[in-house]
C-alpha positions as CSV (number, residue, x, y, z in Angstrom):
1,M,-6.0,15.3,-17.1
2,A,-6.7,12.3,-14.1
3,Y,-4.8,9.3,-14.1
4,E,-6.6,5.9,-15.8
5,K,-5.6,2.7,-15.1
6,P,-4.9,0.8,-18.4
7,E,-7.5,-0.8,-20.7
8,L,-6.7,-4.6,-21.8
9,T,-8.7,-6.8,-24.0
10,M,-10.1,-10.0,-23.3
11,S,-8.3,-11.4,-26.0
12,E,-5.0,-9.8,-24.6
13,I,-5.5,-11.4,-21.3
14,E,-6.2,-14.8,-22.1
15,K,-2.7,-14.4,-24.3
16,V,-1.0,-13.8,-21.0
17,L,-2.8,-16.9,-19.3
18,W,-1.9,-19.1,-21.8
19,N,1.7,-18.2,-22.5
20,H,2.6,-18.5,-18.8
21,L,0.1,-21.4,-17.3
22,G,-0.5,-23.2,-20.6
23,Q,-4.7,-23.7,-21.8
24,G,-7.8,-23.7,-20.0
25,A,-8.1,-20.9,-17.7
26,A,-11.7,-20.2,-17.8
27,E,-14.6,-17.4,-16.0
28,I,-11.9,-14.3,-16.5
29,T,-13.4,-11.3,-14.2
30,P,-12.9,-8.0,-13.5
31,L,-12.6,-7.1,-9.9
32,S,-13.0,-3.8,-8.4
33,G,-10.7,-2.4,-5.9
34,G,-6.7,-1.0,-7.5
35,N,-5.9,2.4,-8.1
36,I,-3.3,1.9,-10.7
37,S,-4.1,-2.1,-11.6
38,N,-6.3,-3.5,-13.6
39,V,-7.2,-6.6,-11.9
40,F,-8.7,-10.2,-13.1
41,S,-10.0,-13.4,-11.3
42,F,-9.9,-16.3,-13.3
43,I,-10.4,-20.2,-12.7
44,L,-8.0,-22.8,-13.6
45,E,-8.2,-26.6,-13.0
46,G,-10.7,-25.8,-10.1
47,K,-8.3,-23.5,-8.2
48,D,-9.1,-19.2,-8.2
49,Y,-6.1,-17.3,-9.6
50,V,-5.9,-13.0,-9.6
51,V,-4.0,-11.8,-12.4
52,K,-3.1,-8.1,-12.6
53,F,-1.7,-5.6,-15.2
54,S,0.1,-2.3,-14.8
55,D,1.4,0.3,-17.0
56,L,4.5,1.0,-15.1
57,E,7.4,-1.1,-15.8
58,R,8.6,-2.4,-12.4
59,A,5.5,-2.4,-10.8
60,Y,5.2,-5.9,-9.3
61,E,8.8,-6.9,-9.0
62,T,9.2,-6.6,-5.7
63,E,6.2,-9.0,-4.7
64,Q,7.4,-12.2,-5.1
65,F,10.2,-11.3,-2.0
66,V,7.0,-9.5,-0.1
67,S,5.0,-12.5,-0.5
68,N,7.9,-15.1,1.0
69,L,8.7,-12.4,4.0
70,L,4.9,-12.4,5.0
71,L,4.0,-16.0,4.5
72,D,6.9,-17.0,6.6
73,Q,5.7,-14.6,9.3
74,G,2.2,-16.5,9.1
75,I,0.7,-13.9,7.2
76,P,-1.9,-14.7,4.8
77,F,-0.8,-13.2,1.8
78,P,-1.1,-14.4,-1.9
79,K,1.4,-16.3,-3.3
80,C,3.1,-15.4,-6.5
81,L,3.0,-17.4,-9.5
82,G,4.2,-15.5,-12.6
83,L,5.3,-12.4,-13.6
84,G,6.1,-10.5,-16.9
85,R,5.0,-8.3,-19.7
86,T,2.9,-7.5,-22.5
87,N,2.3,-4.8,-25.1
88,Q,4.1,-2.8,-22.4
89,L,1.9,-3.4,-19.5
90,T,3.4,-5.2,-16.6
91,Y,1.2,-8.7,-15.3
92,L,1.1,-10.5,-11.8
93,I,-0.2,-13.8,-11.7
94,M,-1.0,-14.8,-7.9
95,E,-2.8,-17.4,-6.2
96,R,-6.2,-15.9,-5.2
97,M,-7.3,-15.3,-1.3
98,E,-10.8,-16.7,0.4
99,G,-13.0,-13.8,1.2
100,R,-14.3,-10.3,-0.1
101,N,-12.8,-6.9,0.3
102,L,-13.0,-5.7,4.1
103,S,-14.7,-2.5,2.2
104,D,-17.6,-4.4,1.5
105,C,-18.6,-6.0,5.3
106,T,-20.6,-3.7,7.3
107,A,-18.9,-0.7,9.8
108,E,-19.4,-3.3,12.4
109,E,-17.6,-6.1,10.7
110,Q,-14.9,-3.9,10.3
111,T,-15.0,-3.1,14.2
112,R,-15.0,-6.1,15.3
113,L,-12.2,-7.4,13.1
114,M,-9.8,-4.3,14.2
115,P,-7.9,-6.4,17.0
116,E,-7.3,-8.9,14.4
117,I,-6.0,-6.1,11.8
118,I,-3.6,-5.1,14.8
119,G,-2.0,-8.1,15.3
120,I,-1.6,-8.9,11.6
121,L,0.1,-5.2,11.8
122,T,2.2,-6.1,14.6
123,R,3.5,-9.4,13.0
124,M,4.5,-7.7,9.7
125,A,6.7,-4.9,11.7
126,E,8.2,-8.2,13.6
127,A,8.6,-9.9,9.9
128,D,12.4,-10.6,10.2
129,I,14.4,-8.4,8.1
130,G,17.7,-8.7,9.3
131,G,19.3,-10.0,6.1
132,T,18.0,-6.9,4.0
133,N,19.3,-3.5,4.0
134,G,18.1,0.2,3.0
135,Y,14.8,2.4,3.7
136,G,12.2,2.6,1.4
137,W,11.1,1.1,-1.5
138,I,12.0,-2.7,-1.6
139,G,13.7,-4.0,-4.7
140,P,13.2,-7.4,-5.9
141,D,16.6,-8.7,-4.3
142,G,14.9,-7.5,-0.8
143,N,16.5,-4.4,-0.1
144,G,15.6,-0.5,0.6
145,S,16.6,1.6,-2.0
146,Y,17.9,4.3,-0.2
147,S,20.7,4.6,2.6
148,S,18.2,6.4,4.9
149,W,14.7,7.5,5.4
150,K,16.0,11.2,5.6
151,D,17.0,10.3,2.4
152,F,14.0,8.3,0.8
153,V,11.8,11.2,2.1
154,I,13.5,13.6,0.3
155,A,13.6,11.4,-3.0
156,V,9.9,10.8,-3.2
157,N,9.2,14.5,-2.7
158,A,11.8,15.4,-5.4
159,E,10.7,17.0,-8.3
160,D,12.6,14.7,-10.9
161,Q,10.6,11.6,-10.9
162,T,10.7,10.3,-14.4
163,G,9.9,6.6,-15.5
164,T,7.3,6.8,-12.2
165,F,4.0,7.0,-11.6
166,W,5.0,10.6,-10.4
167,E,6.4,11.6,-13.6
168,N,6.2,16.1,-14.2
169,W,4.1,16.2,-11.1
170,H,4.7,19.6,-10.4
171,E,2.4,19.8,-13.6
172,L,-0.2,19.3,-10.4
173,F,0.9,22.1,-9.0
174,R,-1.0,24.2,-12.6
175,T,-3.5,21.5,-13.6
176,S,-5.1,20.2,-10.4
177,C,-6.1,21.2,-6.8
178,L,-2.9,20.5,-5.6
179,E,-1.6,24.1,-4.3
180,R,2.2,25.0,-3.7
181,D,2.2,26.3,-0.9
182,V,0.0,23.8,1.4
183,Y,2.0,20.8,0.2
184,E,5.5,23.1,0.7
185,E,4.4,23.5,4.9
186,I,3.2,19.6,5.1
187,Y,6.9,19.2,3.3
188,S,8.6,21.7,6.1
189,R,6.4,20.2,9.0
190,L,7.5,16.7,7.8
191,M,10.8,17.2,7.5
192,T,11.2,17.7,11.2
193,Y,10.3,14.7,12.3
194,V,11.8,12.5,10.4
195,P,14.4,12.1,12.8
196,Y,11.7,10.3,14.8
197,N,11.0,7.9,12.6
198,E,14.3,7.2,10.8
199,S,15.4,5.4,14.2
200,N,12.7,2.6,13.3
201,R,13.3,-0.1,10.7
202,S,10.6,-2.5,9.8
203,F,8.8,-3.8,7.0
204,I,5.7,-1.7,6.0
205,H,2.8,-2.6,3.6
206,G,2.3,0.8,3.0
207,D,-1.5,0.7,1.6
208,F,-2.9,-1.3,4.7
209,Q,-6.5,-0.3,4.3
210,Q,-10.0,-2.0,3.9
211,W,-9.7,-1.9,0.1
212,N,-6.3,-4.3,0.8
213,M,-7.9,-6.8,3.0
214,L,-10.3,-9.6,2.7
215,S,-12.6,-11.2,5.2
216,N,-15.4,-13.0,5.4
217,G,-17.2,-11.5,7.6
218,T,-15.4,-13.5,10.9
219,R,-12.2,-13.1,10.5
220,I,-9.4,-11.7,7.9
221,T,-8.5,-14.0,5.5
222,G,-5.7,-12.3,3.2
223,I,-3.7,-8.8,2.9
224,I,-3.0,-8.1,-0.6
225,D,-1.3,-5.4,-2.9
226,G,0.6,-2.8,-0.9
227,N,3.7,0.1,-1.7
228,C,5.9,-2.0,0.4
229,M,8.6,0.0,2.0
230,Y,11.0,-0.3,5.4
231,G,10.5,2.0,7.9
232,D,8.9,3.3,10.5
233,S,5.7,0.2,10.7
234,L,3.7,3.5,12.5
235,I,3.3,4.1,8.8
236,D,0.7,1.6,8.5
237,L,-0.8,2.5,11.4
238,A,-1.8,6.0,10.6
239,V,-3.1,4.9,6.9
240,L,-5.2,3.0,8.5
241,D,-6.5,5.0,11.3
242,K,-7.3,7.7,7.9
243,H,-9.4,4.6,6.2
244,M,-11.1,3.1,8.7
245,P,-11.8,6.3,11.5
246,W,-15.3,4.2,12.8
247,C,-12.8,1.8,13.9
248,D,-11.4,3.7,16.9
249,V,-7.6,1.9,15.3
250,I,-5.6,4.3,17.5
251,N,-7.0,3.1,20.9
252,T,-6.9,-0.5,19.7
253,Y,-3.8,-0.3,18.9
254,Q,-2.2,0.9,22.0
255,N,-4.5,-1.6,24.2
256,Y,-3.1,-4.2,21.9
257,Q,0.4,-3.1,22.4
258,K,-0.2,-2.7,26.4
259,K,-2.0,-6.3,26.5
260,A,1.6,-7.6,24.5
261,R,3.9,-5.9,26.5
262,I,5.6,-4.2,23.7
263,V,7.0,-0.5,24.3
264,T,6.9,2.1,21.5
265,P,8.9,4.9,22.3
266,N,8.0,8.5,21.6
267,F,5.0,7.0,20.1
268,E,3.0,10.4,19.3
269,E,6.2,11.8,17.4
270,R,6.1,8.9,15.2
271,L,2.5,9.1,14.3
272,I,2.3,12.4,13.7
273,G,5.7,11.8,11.0
274,A,3.8,9.1,9.9
275,Y,0.6,11.0,9.2
276,Y,2.2,13.9,7.6
277,F,4.5,11.7,5.2
278,K,1.2,9.7,4.0
279,G,-0.8,12.9,3.9
280,L,1.7,14.1,2.0
281,D,1.4,11.6,-0.9
282,G,-2.4,11.5,-0.3
283,L,-2.4,15.3,-1.6
284,R,-0.6,14.5,-4.7
285,F,-2.3,11.2,-5.0
286,Y,-6.1,12.7,-4.7
287,A,-5.0,15.9,-6.8
288,K,-4.1,13.3,-9.6
289,M,-6.6,11.1,-9.7
290,G,-9.4,14.3,-9.5
291,W,-10.7,13.4,-5.8
292,T,-10.9,17.0,-4.9
293,E,-13.3,15.9,-1.4
294,A,-10.7,13.6,-0.5
295,Y,-7.8,16.2,-1.3
296,Q,-9.6,18.8,0.8
297,D,-10.1,16.2,3.4
298,T,-6.7,15.8,3.6
299,R,-5.5,18.8,3.4
300,H,-7.4,20.0,6.1
301,F,-6.8,17.5,8.8
302,L,-2.7,18.0,8.2
303,L,-2.6,21.6,8.3
304,N,-4.8,21.0,11.7
305,L,-2.5,18.4,12.7
306,K,-0.7,19.3,16.7
307,A,2.0,18.2,18.2
């Protein structure tokens, strides 16, 4: 059965906003986007805000840290105003950024904005994380959850995912289009590239694509959401390339790096490792969501990926 986002009544939403912000929230409106969250905009005292709801218990605990980290880096990321639980759901209240989803812009607008997007990706990778340690998912304290990138890769692909979005995910081999032999083949290839990615530790947005960017058509006005982690920043580049292939992402990135005189050691190997890492997770996700066409496209890309 495909995953479905949690449903809420208007009275439940109003109660959360009342308890956290007091009286006065108006024009509560559902927003599109978000695969595991139900998102609503609202107005309070003339200002725009967003509230997100998820049935994953600790879905938003890291966002306060990430918000502060990215805002300090000059990256337009929403400020967090409230975090809590209601009726088995986690919610997060944030300032609403100006603009609309980049996905709603034309292909020409998206292509024109790609150099700016690459600049944002580069600044995220340069964020000061020297006071933190670890790899993988970022915790509320700002540290990664694993001692090495290899440990993280093994953990996120393990069968036991109790208490997470991927609990009982091996059932997908039986109930969905997810193929065990294909999954195991890609996983084997991924592990051969782990050493290339492991030597690079930066902030990673984790879902850096047009649905998580806002724009007014002439500039990027906000970066939102994310599955934030520490590891190789080329993972964000791989996500961007696979979601926006019409924008010549890789060439734009390499030209940007060249002009900025930034050297990227083992670029090709690290990028292939990034494709395998995100692509493998994509296979599971598309299977769970019932998105067969996206599954088949990703399957074809990964199996034909050449070193």
